[in-house]
Backbone as CSV, one residue per row, in Angstrom:
resi,resn,N_x,N_y,N_z,CA_x,CA_y,CA_z,C_x,C_y,C_z
1,MET,98.535,-50.529,181.747,98.427,-49.217,180.893,98.824,-49.425,179.628
2,SER,98.201,-49.018,178.607,98.338,-49.178,177.227,99.621,-48.242,176.724
3,ILE,100.368,-48.883,175.802,101.525,-48.045,175.326,101.135,-47.080,174.210
4,ALA,101.520,-45.889,174.327,101.164,-44.872,173.273,102.000,-44.990,171.968
5,THR,101.459,-44.810,170.897,102.266,-44.912,169.763,103.015,-43.613,169.623
6,PRO,104.178,-43.678,168.669,104.958,-42.441,168.615,104.279,-41.142,168.364
7,GLN,103.224,-41.322,167.435,102.412,-40.133,167.035,101.645,-39.430,168.129
8,ALA,101.120,-40.625,169.087,100.236,-40.138,170.178,101.095,-39.460,171.235
9,ARG,102.449,-39.832,171.263,103.288,-39.121,172.221,103.837,-37.947,171.765
10,SER,103.598,-37.601,170.482,104.474,-36.263,170.007,103.785,-35.009,170.629
11,TYR,104.567,-33.961,170.645,104.094,-32.699,171.107,102.994,-32.251,170.391
12,ALA,102.795,-32.721,169.109,101.570,-32.240,168.183,100.282,-32.879,168.822
13,SER,100.321,-33.857,169.573,99.068,-34.477,170.083,98.940,-34.042,171.697
14,TYR,99.756,-33.276,172.179,99.511,-32.719,173.591,98.373,-32.074,173.955
15,GLY,97.993,-31.088,173.216,96.819,-30.308,173.306,95.626,-31.079,173.253
16,ALA,95.598,-32.031,172.207,94.178,-32.989,172.330,94.102,-33.848,173.366
17,GLN,95.234,-34.148,173.986,95.169,-34.874,175.340,94.902,-34.089,176.592
18,PHE,95.410,-33.025,176.630,95.436,-32.264,177.910,94.558,-31.160,177.914
19,SER,93.967,-30.631,176.643,93.030,-29.641,176.850,91.990,-29.461,177.608
20,GLY,91.288,-30.802,177.753,90.129,-30.901,178.652,90.515,-30.825,180.064
21,CYS,91.638,-31.322,180.618,91.947,-31.249,182.041,93.115,-30.184,182.377
22,TYR,93.593,-29.434,181.436,94.825,-28.786,181.705,94.678,-27.656,182.901
23,ASP,93.387,-26.946,182.954,93.120,-26.179,183.932,93.005,-26.791,185.370
24,VAL,92.817,-28.258,185.229,92.829,-28.970,186.605,94.215,-29.247,187.166
25,ILE,95.144,-29.623,186.120,96.351,-29.962,186.380,97.263,-28.813,186.640
26,PHE,96.928,-27.797,186.023,97.795,-26.553,186.034,96.834,-25.232,186.470
27,PRO,96.322,-25.177,187.542,95.456,-23.989,187.913,95.824,-22.695,187.419
28,ARG,95.030,-21.959,186.920,95.359,-20.686,186.155,96.092,-19.631,187.214
29,ASP,95.791,-19.752,188.459,96.356,-18.846,189.509,97.775,-19.237,189.921
30,MET,98.226,-20.440,189.378,99.591,-20.698,189.327,100.477,-19.692,188.975
31,VAL,100.120,-18.790,187.888,100.835,-17.707,187.363,100.649,-16.562,188.373
32,THR,101.602,-16.094,189.027,101.583,-15.149,190.053,101.735,-13.687,189.390
33,ASP,101.256,-12.756,190.280,101.522,-11.190,189.847,102.987,-10.940,189.861
34,ALA,103.817,-11.680,190.731,105.113,-11.503,190.719,105.878,-11.967,189.342
35,GLU,105.396,-13.055,188.905,105.824,-13.488,187.722,105.469,-12.742,186.441
36,THR,104.258,-11.982,186.710,103.803,-11.238,185.498,104.598,-9.908,185.587
37,SER,104.816,-9.553,186.898,105.767,-8.281,186.801,107.089,-8.461,186.514
38,TRP,107.761,-9.592,186.676,109.116,-9.711,186.296,109.248,-9.884,184.779
39,LEU,108.160,-10.677,184.184,108.163,-10.691,182.721,108.211,-9.352,182.063
40,ARG,107.467,-8.346,182.724,107.358,-6.970,182.118,108.661,-6.389,182.313
41,THR,109.413,-6.524,183.312,110.621,-5.885,183.469,111.835,-6.306,182.491
42,VAL,111.633,-7.685,181.951,112.840,-7.998,181.083,112.303,-7.975,179.751
43,LEU,110.934,-7.497,179.304,110.643,-7.205,177.961,111.022,-6.015,177.493
44,PRO,111.319,-5.777,176.113,111.661,-4.444,175.746,110.724,-3.362,176.159
45,ALA,111.147,-2.115,176.432,110.334,-1.021,177.017,109.441,-0.633,175.802
46,ARG,109.784,-0.737,174.554,108.705,-0.396,173.615,107.697,-1.435,173.386
47,GLY,107.875,-2.369,173.510,106.827,-3.701,173.664,105.780,-3.430,172.959
48,ARG,105.785,-3.353,171.543,104.704,-3.177,170.593,104.153,-4.525,170.284
49,ARG,105.028,-5.563,170.048,104.502,-6.939,169.516,105.197,-7.963,170.429
50,VAL,104.392,-8.793,171.107,104.908,-9.961,171.960,104.463,-11.090,171.179
51,VAL,105.272,-12.238,171.032,104.775,-13.435,170.458,105.043,-14.419,171.479
52,GLU,104.098,-15.488,171.677,104.329,-16.435,172.603,104.204,-17.811,171.900
53,LEU,105.245,-18.549,171.884,105.203,-19.929,171.367,104.635,-20.902,172.227
54,GLY,103.685,-21.771,171.807,103.123,-22.733,172.596,102.222,-22.193,173.586
55,VAL,101.346,-21.215,173.316,100.533,-20.404,174.144,99.508,-21.147,174.998
56,GLY,99.217,-22.214,174.554,98.260,-23.226,175.101,96.961,-22.553,175.364
57,ASN,96.286,-22.624,176.412,95.128,-21.962,176.594,95.196,-20.641,177.301
58,GLY,96.416,-20.053,177.283,96.609,-18.662,177.691,97.092,-18.442,179.193
59,ARG,97.580,-19.558,179.765,97.862,-19.279,181.382,98.737,-18.347,181.590
60,VAL,99.670,-18.127,180.906,100.863,-16.969,181.001,100.175,-15.877,180.128
61,ALA,99.877,-15.967,178.952,99.501,-14.816,177.864,98.436,-13.981,178.542
62,LEU,97.363,-14.431,179.037,96.215,-13.582,179.380,96.524,-12.632,180.471
63,PRO,97.141,-13.349,181.698,97.513,-12.206,182.594,98.607,-11.303,182.404
64,LEU,99.528,-11.590,181.461,100.546,-10.700,181.045,99.959,-9.740,180.139
65,ALA,99.255,-10.024,178.954,98.521,-9.219,178.237,97.491,-8.080,178.873
66,ALA,96.828,-8.692,180.074,96.006,-7.917,180.790,96.657,-6.812,181.666
67,ALA,97.907,-7.213,182.157,98.854,-6.324,182.697,99.213,-5.118,181.889
68,PHE,99.622,-5.443,180.541,99.866,-4.261,179.757,98.688,-3.581,179.619
69,ALA,97.556,-4.236,179.242,96.360,-3.430,178.944,95.888,-2.539,180.221
70,ALA,96.161,-2.842,181.359,95.719,-2.108,182.593,96.532,-0.863,182.568
71,ASP,97.743,-0.851,182.257,98.241,0.535,182.445,98.488,1.123,180.965
72,ARG,97.584,0.675,180.083,97.479,1.224,178.582,98.651,1.286,177.893
73,THR,99.554,0.139,178.132,100.634,-0.133,177.184,100.222,-0.685,176.008
74,PRO,100.452,-0.044,174.780,99.884,-0.532,173.642,100.781,-1.841,172.997
75,VAL,100.309,-3.116,173.156,100.831,-4.229,172.831,99.891,-5.150,172.071
76,GLU,100.659,-5.634,170.802,100.007,-6.717,170.109,100.402,-8.084,170.765
77,TYR,99.694,-8.936,171.152,100.141,-10.097,171.820,99.769,-11.227,170.979
78,ILE,100.439,-11.902,170.371,100.182,-13.135,169.388,100.683,-14.312,170.135
79,GLY,99.558,-15.350,170.216,99.785,-16.652,170.750,99.749,-17.527,169.744
80,ILE,100.817,-18.399,169.662,100.927,-19.543,168.780,101.019,-20.857,169.301
81,ASP,100.025,-21.700,168.625,99.979,-23.081,169.106,99.752,-24.049,167.956
82,ILE,100.275,-25.354,167.939,99.884,-26.222,167.033,98.517,-26.982,167.227
83,SER,97.913,-26.527,168.454,96.839,-27.495,168.945,95.611,-26.529,168.657
84,ALA,94.614,-27.047,167.949,93.277,-26.388,167.764,92.547,-26.401,169.107
85,GLU,92.678,-27.365,169.872,92.111,-27.808,171.166,92.447,-26.632,172.140
86,MET,93.785,-26.462,172.080,94.333,-25.384,173.044,93.960,-23.942,172.745
87,LEU,93.951,-23.666,171.459,93.623,-22.413,170.952,92.107,-22.184,171.344
88,HIS,91.324,-23.317,171.378,89.860,-23.079,171.443,89.773,-22.772,172.941
89,GLY,90.685,-23.340,173.796,90.612,-23.010,175.200,90.962,-21.452,175.496
90,LEU,91.970,-21.008,174.734,92.438,-19.774,174.867,91.410,-18.813,174.432
91,ALA,90.617,-18.971,173.372,89.595,-18.086,173.000,88.391,-18.111,174.051
92,HIS,88.180,-19.220,174.649,87.147,-19.371,175.654,87.448,-18.562,176.781
93,HIS,88.607,-18.500,177.277,89.192,-17.789,178.484,89.420,-16.228,178.064
94,ASP,89.780,-16.039,176.809,89.927,-14.553,176.402,88.973,-13.739,176.248
95,VAL,88.031,-13.337,177.194,86.789,-12.993,176.920,86.820,-11.342,176.502
96,ASP,88.136,-10.853,176.763,88.461,-9.480,176.235,89.288,-9.238,174.833
97,GLY,89.392,-10.435,174.243,90.108,-10.484,172.949,91.592,-9.746,173.143
98,LEU,92.237,-10.350,174.057,93.760,-9.577,174.238,94.746,-10.100,173.543
99,VAL,94.568,-11.563,173.184,95.571,-12.193,172.464,94.989,-12.661,171.132
100,THR,95.819,-12.453,169.945,95.627,-12.973,168.671,96.080,-14.272,168.420
101,PRO,95.256,-15.512,168.360,95.599,-16.798,168.134,96.194,-17.012,166.729
102,LEU,97.237,-17.873,166.473,97.744,-18.378,165.337,98.009,-19.706,165.388
103,ARG,97.529,-20.653,164.421,97.727,-22.024,164.686,98.890,-22.243,163.622
104,LEU,100.044,-22.629,164.432,101.261,-22.865,163.591,102.002,-23.865,164.330
105,ASP,102.944,-24.497,163.581,103.986,-25.629,164.181,105.178,-24.881,164.439
106,ILE,105.617,-24.773,165.597,106.846,-24.088,166.003,107.906,-24.531,165.736
107,ALA,107.918,-26.051,165.311,108.958,-26.771,164.834,109.354,-26.490,163.447
108,SER,108.466,-25.810,162.527,108.691,-25.833,161.198,108.150,-24.662,160.601
109,ASP,107.228,-24.014,161.207,106.407,-22.752,160.614,107.223,-21.400,161.033
110,ASP,107.214,-20.590,160.171,107.762,-19.106,160.293,106.486,-18.322,160.954
111,TYR,106.773,-17.261,161.416,105.604,-16.442,161.939,105.909,-14.959,161.905
112,ARG,104.878,-14.225,162.444,105.030,-12.678,162.248,106.246,-12.198,162.600
113,PRO,107.037,-11.426,161.562,108.311,-10.741,162.053,108.028,-9.552,162.759
114,ASP,109.151,-8.821,163.156,109.035,-7.587,163.699,108.523,-7.684,165.473
115,ALA,108.923,-8.711,165.908,108.633,-8.831,167.301,109.619,-8.284,168.198
116,ASP,109.038,-7.562,169.297,109.851,-6.997,170.123,110.015,-7.927,171.209
117,ALA,109.419,-9.061,171.509,109.833,-10.085,172.381,109.093,-11.408,171.952
118,ILE,109.668,-12.419,172.238,109.143,-13.754,171.992,109.249,-14.606,173.242
119,LEU,108.253,-15.383,173.722,108.374,-16.104,174.652,108.062,-17.401,174.424
120,CYS,108.863,-18.468,175.094,108.734,-19.855,174.775,108.811,-20.422,176.272
121,VAL,107.851,-20.567,177.159,107.863,-20.781,178.465,107.112,-22.203,178.687
122,CYS,107.065,-22.400,180.075,106.356,-23.637,180.471,106.922,-24.964,179.899
123,GLY,108.229,-24.919,179.737,108.754,-26.000,179.108,108.378,-26.425,177.624
124,THR,107.895,-25.554,177.070,107.652,-25.879,175.425,108.828,-26.272,174.846
125,ILE,109.847,-25.576,174.892,110.989,-26.014,174.260,111.574,-27.429,174.256
126,SER,111.211,-27.875,175.374,111.741,-29.263,175.803,110.641,-30.298,175.211
127,MET,109.440,-29.904,174.703,108.567,-30.921,174.170,108.946,-31.282,172.803
128,LEU,110.052,-30.649,172.154,110.658,-30.807,171.004,111.903,-31.854,171.139
129,THR,111.838,-33.057,170.970,112.669,-34.026,171.635,114.006,-34.160,170.656
130,ASP,113.999,-33.361,169.408,115.117,-33.341,168.628,115.967,-32.083,168.712
131,CYS,117.289,-32.203,168.832,118.185,-31.076,169.095,117.936,-30.135,167.907
132,SER,117.787,-30.757,166.715,117.790,-29.746,165.248,116.353,-29.016,165.406
133,ALA,115.335,-29.586,166.026,114.154,-28.828,166.005,114.126,-27.806,167.074
134,GLN,114.907,-28.237,168.165,115.161,-27.064,169.277,115.939,-25.955,168.687
135,GLN,117.017,-26.160,167.982,117.738,-25.190,167.169,116.834,-24.492,166.403
136,GLY,115.931,-25.014,165.684,115.348,-24.387,164.654,114.281,-23.254,165.291
137,VAL,113.702,-23.534,166.604,112.920,-22.650,167.426,113.802,-21.349,167.588
138,PHE,115.042,-21.516,167.796,116.055,-20.285,168.194,116.288,-19.464,166.810
139,ASP,116.484,-20.208,165.772,116.644,-19.595,164.270,115.597,-18.841,163.990
140,ARG,114.393,-19.425,164.040,113.134,-18.713,163.747,112.841,-17.415,164.581
141,ALA,113.076,-17.632,165.981,113.008,-16.547,166.797,113.962,-15.392,166.430
142,PHE,115.297,-15.642,166.069,116.134,-14.698,165.625,115.589,-13.812,164.555
143,ALA,115.038,-14.697,163.355,114.495,-14.101,162.144,113.341,-13.256,162.685
144,ALA,112.447,-13.552,163.595,111.317,-12.768,163.724,111.490,-11.539,164.680
145,LEU,112.592,-11.494,165.367,112.793,-10.370,166.318,113.382,-9.185,165.594
146,ARG,113.090,-8.144,166.178,113.663,-6.687,165.791,115.045,-6.623,166.442
147,GLU,115.841,-5.828,165.969,117.118,-5.548,166.515,116.807,-5.099,168.124
148,GLY,117.572,-5.631,168.952,117.317,-5.311,170.468,116.155,-6.218,170.997
149,GLY,115.490,-6.879,170.286,114.260,-7.724,170.876,114.840,-8.660,171.632
150,VAL,113.953,-9.480,172.625,114.324,-10.436,173.444,113.515,-11.703,173.266
151,PHE,114.237,-12.660,173.618,113.776,-14.258,173.660,113.772,-14.764,174.900
152,VAL,112.709,-15.192,175.533,112.620,-15.669,176.786,112.139,-17.167,176.866
153,VAL,113.156,-18.038,177.518,112.952,-19.339,177.401,112.937,-20.097,178.668
154,GLU,111.860,-20.679,179.025,111.710,-21.454,180.292,111.518,-22.921,180.066
155,THR,112.330,-23.635,180.864,112.209,-25.009,180.855,112.595,-25.741,182.189
156,HIS,112.498,-27.150,182.005,112.715,-27.821,183.296,114.064,-27.678,183.807
157,ASN,114.448,-27.668,184.963,115.625,-27.649,185.621,116.347,-29.000,185.483
158,ALA,117.286,-29.216,184.530,117.798,-30.379,184.396,118.396,-31.154,185.523
159,GLU,119.027,-30.148,186.284,119.813,-30.869,187.553,118.737,-31.529,188.378
160,LEU,117.440,-30.893,188.643,116.587,-31.376,189.575,115.944,-32.684,188.923
161,VAL,115.605,-32.689,187.496,114.953,-33.902,186.817,115.987,-35.057,187.010
162,ARG,117.079,-34.769,186.845,118.226,-35.873,187.005,118.275,-36.517,188.600
163,GLN,118.030,-35.464,189.466,118.288,-35.744,190.866,116.992,-36.581,191.122
164,MET,115.828,-36.386,190.719,114.717,-37.015,190.827,114.637,-38.595,190.323
165,HIS,115.578,-38.908,189.600,115.732,-40.201,188.809,117.118,-40.753,189.173
166,PRO,117.204,-41.251,190.787,118.524,-41.957,190.951,118.462,-43.200,190.166
167,HIS,117.213,-43.738,189.833,117.036,-44.902,188.896,116.161,-44.458,187.683
168,PRO,116.282,-45.138,186.599,115.704,-44.484,185.291,114.062,-44.480,185.436
169,HIS,113.513,-45.338,186.301,111.978,-45.364,186.508,111.851,-44.636,187.937
170,ARG,110.782,-43.752,187.822,110.255,-43.438,189.043,108.728,-43.033,189.030
171,SER,108.052,-43.250,190.144,106.557,-43.113,190.203,106.247,-42.261,191.479
172,TRP,105.127,-41.344,191.125,104.792,-40.497,192.291,103.269,-40.129,192.082
173,ALA,102.611,-39.776,193.156,101.161,-39.213,193.118,101.225,-38.070,193.608
174,VAL,100.330,-36.827,193.334,100.162,-35.777,193.979,98.580,-35.301,193.904
175,ALA,98.087,-34.895,195.127,96.773,-34.422,195.276,96.567,-33.049,194.614
176,LEU,95.501,-32.835,193.750,95.210,-31.552,193.056,94.147,-30.883,193.976
177,PRO,94.315,-29.521,193.715,93.108,-28.641,194.442,91.692,-29.380,194.040
178,GLY,90.923,-29.155,195.023,89.592,-29.681,194.671,89.323,-31.017,195.566
179,GLU,88.140,-31.729,195.374,87.758,-32.806,195.997,88.169,-34.162,195.400
180,ARG,88.892,-35.078,195.750,89.067,-36.414,195.316,89.746,-36.325,193.841
181,LEU,90.711,-35.564,193.794,91.424,-35.255,192.641,93.006,-35.596,192.876
182,MET,93.510,-36.436,192.086,94.961,-36.877,192.239,95.562,-37.129,190.870
183,LEU,96.831,-36.907,190.650,97.466,-37.062,189.371,98.757,-37.990,189.671
184,ALA,98.525,-39.370,189.163,99.804,-40.246,189.311,100.582,-40.235,188.155
185,THR,101.808,-40.285,188.345,102.872,-40.196,187.224,103.940,-41.245,187.330
186,PHE,104.047,-41.833,186.100,104.990,-43.010,186.022,105.997,-42.381,184.955
187,SER,107.272,-42.206,185.505,108.447,-41.559,184.823,109.652,-42.345,184.456
188,ASP,110.057,-42.200,183.355,111.350,-42.937,182.879,112.016,-41.716,182.396
189,LEU,113.388,-41.673,182.764,114.415,-40.975,182.257,115.548,-41.589,181.477
190,ILE,115.657,-41.560,180.389,116.541,-42.562,179.437,117.918,-41.673,179.125
191,ASP,118.859,-42.273,179.563,120.085,-41.365,178.954,120.302,-40.046,179.420
192,GLY,119.540,-39.827,180.661,119.703,-38.399,181.010,118.920,-37.274,180.344
193,HIS,118.500,-37.553,179.107,117.747,-36.489,178.422,116.172,-36.927,177.959
194,ASN,115.956,-38.372,177.584,114.903,-38.702,177.124,114.020,-38.940,178.100
195,TRP,112.846,-38.067,178.401,112.049,-38.254,179.567,110.653,-38.405,179.105
196,GLN,110.164,-39.734,179.557,108.899,-40.225,179.090,107.909,-40.241,180.241
197,LEU,106.695,-39.693,180.041,105.784,-39.529,181.225,104.398,-40.169,180.849
198,GLU,103.936,-40.984,181.833,102.640,-41.413,181.569,101.826,-41.130,182.893
199,HIS,100.614,-40.302,182.671,99.868,-39.790,183.713,98.698,-40.531,183.777
200,CYS,98.039,-40.517,184.958,96.727,-41.039,185.171,96.046,-39.899,186.268
201,LEU,95.112,-39.390,185.539,94.516,-38.433,186.468,92.966,-38.805,186.898
202,ILE,93.072,-39.007,188.286,91.783,-39.516,189.003,90.946,-38.669,189.618
203,ASP,89.755,-38.628,189.007,88.765,-37.362,189.505,87.523,-38.294,189.726
204,ASN,87.512,-38.320,191.253,86.241,-38.913,191.787,85.899,-40.122,191.380
205,GLY,87.021,-40.919,191.152,86.736,-42.324,190.698,86.939,-42.602,189.123
206,SER,86.899,-41.657,188.379,87.166,-41.851,186.935,88.575,-41.565,186.762
207,ALA,89.073,-42.057,185.711,90.698,-42.140,185.364,90.843,-41.586,183.866
208,THR,91.692,-40.820,183.473,92.086,-40.158,182.407,93.542,-40.481,182.029
209,PHE,93.948,-41.098,181.162,95.484,-41.478,180.909,95.992,-40.490,179.819
210,LEU,97.166,-39.913,180.265,97.734,-38.880,179.342,99.212,-39.370,179.003
211,HIS,99.818,-38.815,177.975,101.108,-39.265,177.671,101.917,-38.062,177.239
212,GLU,103.188,-37.945,177.529,103.986,-36.929,176.985,105.648,-37.248,176.961
213,ASP,106.167,-36.827,176.089,107.670,-37.014,175.949,108.248,-35.761,176.148
214,SER,109.560,-35.670,176.508,110.284,-34.185,176.624,111.653,-34.563,176.526
215,ARG,112.427,-33.595,176.207,113.964,-33.701,176.273,114.402,-32.843,177.369
216,VAL,115.039,-33.522,178.383,115.628,-32.847,179.367,116.817,-31.878,178.859
217,THR,116.654,-30.557,178.810,117.535,-29.528,178.064,118.161,-28.635,179.121
218,THR,119.724,-28.663,179.051,120.255,-27.762,180.069,120.321,-26.303,179.528
219,LEU,120.737,-25.411,180.331,121.010,-24.213,180.082,122.241,-24.043,179.222
220,ALA,123.063,-24.787,179.291,124.242,-24.791,178.533,123.860,-24.998,176.966
221,GLU,123.025,-26.045,176.842,122.293,-26.391,175.492,121.764,-25.208,174.976
222,LEU,120.879,-24.616,175.809,119.976,-23.177,175.283,120.928,-22.271,174.865
223,ASP,122.013,-22.042,175.538,122.999,-20.984,175.341,123.657,-21.180,173.920
224,ALA,123.999,-22.469,173.624,124.506,-22.869,172.450,123.694,-22.644,171.363
225,TYR,122.375,-23.103,171.465,121.444,-22.873,170.412,121.369,-21.111,170.024
226,ALA,121.297,-20.541,171.126,121.247,-18.951,171.141,122.399,-18.431,170.296
227,ARG,123.489,-19.005,170.617,124.767,-18.325,170.031,124.770,-18.802,168.440
228,ASN,124.396,-20.016,168.167,124.338,-20.636,166.932,123.322,-19.750,165.998
229,ALA,122.313,-19.140,166.661,121.322,-18.388,165.868,121.572,-17.013,165.893
230,GLY,122.662,-16.543,166.672,122.939,-15.272,166.605,122.536,-14.394,167.711
231,LEU,121.905,-15.007,168.646,121.317,-14.132,170.024,122.427,-14.243,170.906
232,LEU,122.201,-13.140,171.814,123.239,-12.997,172.854,122.719,-13.332,174.118
233,PRO,123.351,-14.394,174.920,122.715,-14.813,176.316,122.977,-13.515,177.181
234,ILE,121.940,-13.233,177.903,121.964,-11.904,178.888,121.955,-12.474,180.279
235,ARG,121.011,-13.444,180.684,120.767,-13.769,182.138,120.204,-15.084,182.190
236,HIS,120.537,-15.881,183.386,119.732,-17.076,183.676,119.081,-16.765,185.075
237,SER,118.043,-17.319,185.403,117.434,-17.102,186.455,116.453,-18.370,186.777
238,GLY,115.627,-18.445,187.965,114.778,-19.565,188.184,113.346,-18.905,188.095
239,GLY,112.658,-19.904,187.671,111.176,-19.746,187.145,110.926,-18.631,186.349
240,LEU,109.881,-17.865,186.559,109.369,-16.596,185.809,109.497,-15.360,186.734
241,ASN,110.203,-15.572,187.740,110.127,-14.392,188.787,111.650,-13.897,189.019
242,GLY,112.684,-14.313,188.254,113.988,-13.739,188.494,114.708,-14.297,189.720
243,ASP,114.291,-15.398,190.336,114.875,-15.934,191.370,116.201,-16.722,191.208
244,GLU,117.094,-16.811,192.087,118.279,-17.487,191.926,118.123,-19.015,191.846
245,ILE,118.964,-19.635,190.750,118.739,-20.938,190.527,119.460,-21.868,191.591
246,THR,118.644,-22.681,192.246,119.126,-23.816,193.109,118.829,-25.085,192.478
247,SER,119.432,-26.234,193.279,119.137,-27.479,192.717,117.661,-27.975,193.002
248,ALA,116.944,-27.046,193.735,115.620,-27.390,193.874,114.496,-26.646,193.152
249,THR,115.201,-25.657,192.254,114.319,-24.860,191.448,113.645,-25.698,190.312
250,PRO,112.355,-25.830,190.373,111.643,-26.486,189.343,111.938,-26.209,187.826
251,THR,111.949,-24.854,187.579,112.249,-24.493,186.192,113.301,-23.499,186.200
252,VAL,113.865,-23.186,184.958,114.980,-22.404,184.798,114.644,-21.447,183.630
253,THR,114.994,-20.131,183.585,114.637,-19.235,182.566,115.988,-18.714,181.957
254,ALA,116.132,-18.688,180.649,117.242,-17.969,180.109,116.614,-16.879,179.161
255,LEU,117.295,-15.683,179.253,117.057,-14.437,178.550,118.103,-14.080,177.365
256,TYR,117.556,-13.924,176.024,118.632,-13.615,174.929,118.038,-12.453,174.387
257,GLU,119.006,-11.687,173.824,118.702,-10.623,172.866,119.278,-10.657,171.554
258,LYS,118.537,-10.070,170.654,119.100,-9.949,169.314,120.002,-8.701,169.344
259,PRO,121.205,-8.909,168.700,122.004,-7.741,168.641,121.565,-6.501,168.044
260,GLY,121.827,-5.264,168.398,121.419,-4.250,167.873,120.891,-2.933,168.916
261,VAL,119.856,-2.375,168.660,119.329,-1.367,169.606,119.123,-1.921,170.888
262,THR,119.705,-1.392,172.005,119.487,-2.005,173.374,118.075,-1.452,173.553
263,ALA,117.272,-2.466,173.986,115.721,-2.151,174.239,115.242,-2.779,175.401
264,THR,116.152,-3.411,176.292,115.458,-4.117,177.480,115.522,-2.966,178.547
265,ALA,114.309,-3.291,179.489,113.934,-2.252,180.391,114.930,-2.254,181.382
């Protein structure tokens, strides 16, 4: 397997690599009604403007925006991504025009202010491998939120990732839905934080090679970023459905609020 250059491994190249096979690796029906319902319970009741950072092709945004539309809750849903390829995928799936796309870099660009809720889910925060860049995401979220607005951050369960690596290198393969589909992964966890992944997607005999780096980020670190930015930690939970966190929980979610008018439902 060829070694990816630092630029090719950057979060900025993720969309170009994964956009063509993202729906294969992460089927859209993986986002459940229970997750959509839970997200709606933690978003502010007024819910006029929702911003999603790293919206990708809308795997979370579209069912959530559709749920708001179904009960006629007036919401402006803005999806931000650095990847033109991912935003193209979002436009392809968003046949009803529920999400307004913005091509911005969440590591450096400011975005629409006066948000009632900002989402940074599906491990997006951990794709920024520098702590100062992660802190910057929290700082810009604070600046963009209205008083009483909430910031929802989901990332990998650091405890589980470290348990998966009794040695720095580990490999595994999983069968994907469909015929003759498999994803092989070669994983290196360095110093407990630097997580380097090489994937090989096998589709009926053809192979696609993909690369990604992320930073295994703990809930304690997320809480510290929040406090530094001026956000108040509200709760931690498993996944996007409010479950209790265990050592086997794949992802964890932290909810923060900007001080001011209490607006959580």
